[in-house]
C-alpha positions in Angstrom: 0.0 0.3 -0.3 3.2 2.5 0.8 4.5 1.9 -2.9 1.3 2.4 -4.2 1.2 5.8 -2.4 4.8 6.6 -3.3 4.0 5.9 -6.6 1.4 8.3 -7.0 3.1 10.8 -5.2 5.9 10.5 -7.7 3.2 10.7 -10.8 1.6 13.8 -9.3 5.4 15.5 -9.2 6.0 14.1 -12.5 3.0 15.4 -13.7 3.6 19.3 -12.3 7.1 19.2 -13.4 6.4 18.1 -17.0 3.4 21.2 -16.7 6.2 23.4 -16.1 8.2 22.6 -18.3 5.6 22.8 -21.4 4.5 26.2 -19.8 8.3 27.3 -19.7 8.1 28.3 -16.2 11.7 27.1 -15.1 15.2 28.5 -14.6 17.2 28.4 -17.7 18.7 25.7 -19.7 20.3 24.4 -15.7 16.7 24.4 -15.0 15.4 22.7 -18.1 18.2 20.4 -17.9 17.7 19.7 -13.9 14.1 19.1 -14.8 14.5 16.6 -17.2 17.2 14.3 -14.9 14.5 14.6 -12.1 11.8 13.4 -14.7 14.2 10.6 -16.7 15.1 8.8 -13.1 11.8 8.9 -11.2 10.0 8.0 -14.6 12.8 5.8 -15.7 12.2 7.0 -19.3 15.7 8.0 -21.4 12.9 9.7 -24.1 11.2 12.0 -21.7 12.1 15.0 -23.6 11.4 13.6 -26.9 7.9 12.9 -25.4 7.8 16.5 -24.3 9.5 18.8 -27.0 9.0 16.1 -30.1 5.4 14.7 -29.6 3.1 13.5 -32.6 0.4 15.9 -31.4 0.5 18.5 -28.5 0.9 16.2 -25.2 -1.0 17.3 -21.5 1.3 16.9 -19.0 -0.7 13.6 -17.8 -0.1 12.3 -21.3 4.0 12.8 -21.3 3.6 11.0 -18.0 1.7 8.0 -18.9 3.7 7.7 -21.7 6.9 7.6 -20.2 5.5 5.2 -17.8 4.5 2.8 -20.2 8.1 2.8 -21.6 9.1 1.3 -18.6 12.7 1.0 -17.4 15.5 1.8 -19.8 17.6 -1.3 -21.3 20.6 -1.5 -19.6 23.9 -0.9 -21.0 25.8 -3.7 -21.2 29.1 -4.3 -19.0 32.1 -3.7 -21.6 29.9 -0.7 -23.6 31.6 2.7 -22.8 29.8 5.0 -20.4 27.3 7.3 -22.1 28.3 10.9 -22.8 25.6 12.4 -24.3 24.8 14.5 -21.9 28.2 15.4 -20.1 28.9 19.1 -21.1 25.3 19.6 -19.0 
């Protein structure tokens, strides 16, 4: 039961944060990246920014979170694979 409450609390926080991003209510580029990092970790979805910025149709915050949760956890990197440096400059 506690896990369900925690999951719902995280989902609600994620919806609120996605709405802030959709509204442009973040503190510059660093604030945006901080929000996206939190969402990626909380929702376990590496593609949350794609869902927000490059959707097929304009999304609502609830739709973004629902879709991110539907993706499920990201596929783990193989042990011998070098670390992902895509966002190292942030």
